[in-house]
C-alpha positions as CSV (number, residue, x, y, z in Angstrom):
1,D,99.0,45.6,27.2
2,W,98.0,44.1,29.7
3,D,97.9,40.7,29.5
4,W,100.9,39.8,31.8
5,T,98.6,40.8,34.5
6,A,96.5,37.7,34.0
7,R,100.1,35.7,34.9
8,L,100.2,37.3,38.3
9,S,96.4,36.9,39.0
10,P,95.1,34.2,41.0
11,P,93.4,31.9,38.7
12,M,89.9,32.7,37.7
13,E,86.9,30.6,38.8
14,I,83.7,31.0,37.5
15,E,80.9,28.1,39.3
16,G,78.2,30.3,40.7
17,V,79.4,33.8,39.6
18,A,77.5,36.4,38.0
19,L,78.5,36.6,34.5
20,A,79.0,40.6,35.7
21,D,80.9,40.3,38.1
22,F,83.2,38.1,35.9
23,A,83.5,40.5,32.6
24,A,84.3,43.7,35.7
25,R,87.2,41.5,37.0
26,V,88.3,40.1,33.3
27,A,88.5,44.1,32.3
28,R,90.2,45.2,35.0
29,E,92.7,42.7,35.1
30,L,93.7,43.2,31.1
31,G,93.0,47.3,31.6
32,L,89.4,47.6,30.5
33,V,86.0,48.7,31.5
34,V,83.1,46.9,31.1
35,D,79.9,48.5,28.6
36,Y,76.7,47.5,28.1
37,A,75.0,48.0,25.0
38,N,71.8,48.8,27.1
39,P,71.0,48.9,30.8
40,A,68.5,46.3,30.7
41,L,71.0,43.4,29.5
42,A,73.3,44.8,32.5
43,K,70.4,43.6,34.6
44,E,70.5,40.4,32.5
45,A,73.8,40.5,33.0
46,A,74.0,40.8,36.9
47,R,71.0,37.6,36.9
48,I,72.8,35.5,34.7
49,T,75.3,32.7,36.6
50,L,78.1,30.9,35.2
51,H,79.0,27.1,35.7
52,G,82.2,25.4,34.8
53,S,85.9,25.7,34.7
54,V,88.1,28.2,32.5
55,K,91.0,26.8,34.3
56,G,93.8,27.1,31.2
57,L,92.6,29.5,29.4
58,S,93.5,33.5,29.2
59,P,91.4,36.4,30.8
60,R,90.0,37.1,27.2
61,E,89.6,33.3,26.2
62,A,87.5,33.3,29.4
63,L,85.8,36.0,28.9
64,A,84.5,34.4,25.4
65,V,83.4,31.5,27.0
66,A,82.0,33.0,29.3
67,V,79.8,35.2,27.6
68,A,79.0,33.3,24.2
69,T,77.4,30.4,26.4
70,S,76.0,33.0,28.4
71,G,73.9,34.2,24.7
72,L,75.4,37.3,24.3
73,Q,78.7,38.8,21.9
74,Y,81.4,41.2,23.1
75,R,83.5,43.4,21.2
76,I,86.7,45.4,22.6
77,E,86.5,48.8,22.0
78,N,87.7,51.6,22.7
79,R,89.4,50.2,25.8
80,S,85.7,48.9,27.2
81,V,84.4,45.6,26.7
82,I,81.0,45.9,25.3
83,V,78.5,43.5,25.8
84,G,75.4,43.0,23.6
85,R,74.1,41.2,21.5
86,G,75.4,42.1,18.1
87,P,78.1,40.5,16.1
88,A,81.4,40.5,18.4
89,T,85.3,40.8,17.7
90,P,87.3,39.7,20.0
């Protein structure tokens, strides 16, 4: 429902951005919030620095790439992006 907001936002940059910050930005743009499977994982996501580019990807595609390349997974459930180590269901 919130995908239209991505077209209004400036292009997303990930180079040097913490995974936690990037996930929070994407979640906001999609009208969601980020939850982590546990507090330790939230701290880990704050320490993971992203590199590269997600130019040309939708916010959901960019999130999938950023999370997967960080060795984690996510699912969307009850208006939340839940980041964890279990099975992903984007």
